[in-house]
N, C-alpha and C positions, 0 to 999 in steps of 0.2 A: 551860209548856204554852201554845201559841198557839191562839187561837180567834177566830172572827168574832162580834162582838156587834152586834145590830141593835136600834136604839131608834127608835120612832116617837113623835114629839112632837106633842101637840095643845094649842094655846094657845087656851083658851076666853075669854080676856080680850078687851078691846076695844083693846089696845095691842100693837104689834109688840114681841116679846121675842126675845132670843137664847137658844137652847137648847144645852146643853153635855153632852158625855160627858167625864168626868174620871177620871184615874187618879192616886191619891195627891195630890189637889188640883191636878194639872196638867192643862191642857186637851189632850184627845186629838183631839176633833172638835167642831165647832159648826155651827149653822145659824141663820138668821133665820126666826122663825115669824110667823104672822098677816099674811103678805103678802096672802093671799086668805082672808077669814074662813071658818072651818070646815074649812080644809085641814089635812092631816096632813103632817108633814115627817119623813123617814126618814134616819137616819144608819147607815151600815154601816162598821164599823171592825174591823180585825184587831188584837188586843191580845195581848201576850206573857204577861201575868199577869192572871188573873181576880179577884184579890184587890184590895180597896180601890178598886173602881170605883164611881162615883157619877154621878148625872145632876143637872142644875140648870137654872134659868132666871135671866136677868138682863137689865138694860137696856143694859149695856156688853158689847162683844164680848170684853173681857178679864177679866170677873169674873162668876162665878155667885153671885148674891145669895141664892138659895134652893136648897139642895142636899138630896138624899136618897141614901143608900147603896143600891146594887143588891145584892140578895140572890141571888148566883149559885149555882145548884145544878147538879149534873152534868146536862148536856144542855140546860139552859134558858139560852139566850143571846138570846132575843127578848123585848123589853119594849115596852109602851105606857105613855107618861108624859103626863099631862094636868095643866094648871094652869087653875083656874077663877077667876071674878070674886071669889069669896069668899076667895081666897088659899090654897085647898087644893090641894096637889100630890098626885097619885095615881099609883102605879106598879102596873101589872097585868101578870102573867106567868102563863100557863097556869092561869087560874082563881084565882090568889092575888092578893089586893089588899092594898096597903100604903098607908095614907093619913096624910099629915102636914098638920096645920093650922098655918098661919102667917099672921098678918095681914101682907099684903104691900102696901107702898106704894111707888110708883115713886121711889126714892132711899133709902127706909128700910125695914127689915124688923124687925118686932117679934115675939117668940115669945109 
């Protein structure tokens, strides 16, 4: 089943980061965030399979160092994803919040 997935990334850190939409650990789409502080960056991508989709942030355009699985439910394909200075990544979709805390250091990530 093909569907359009929209992800809005907000990088609240003080460093530029790449933001990723991944399917089975393969990059489907990416954007560079924090070009202008406080801005949101949106990715729209048509995907064939809604299973095993995840979002992530990383320093390199080729590697998401911090990832979270998207919880796709019928009709919900629009997500807001934020990363803050504390290393917490948050996904919000239609009132549901999923928060993952990970100490994030630029080159190393520790759970």
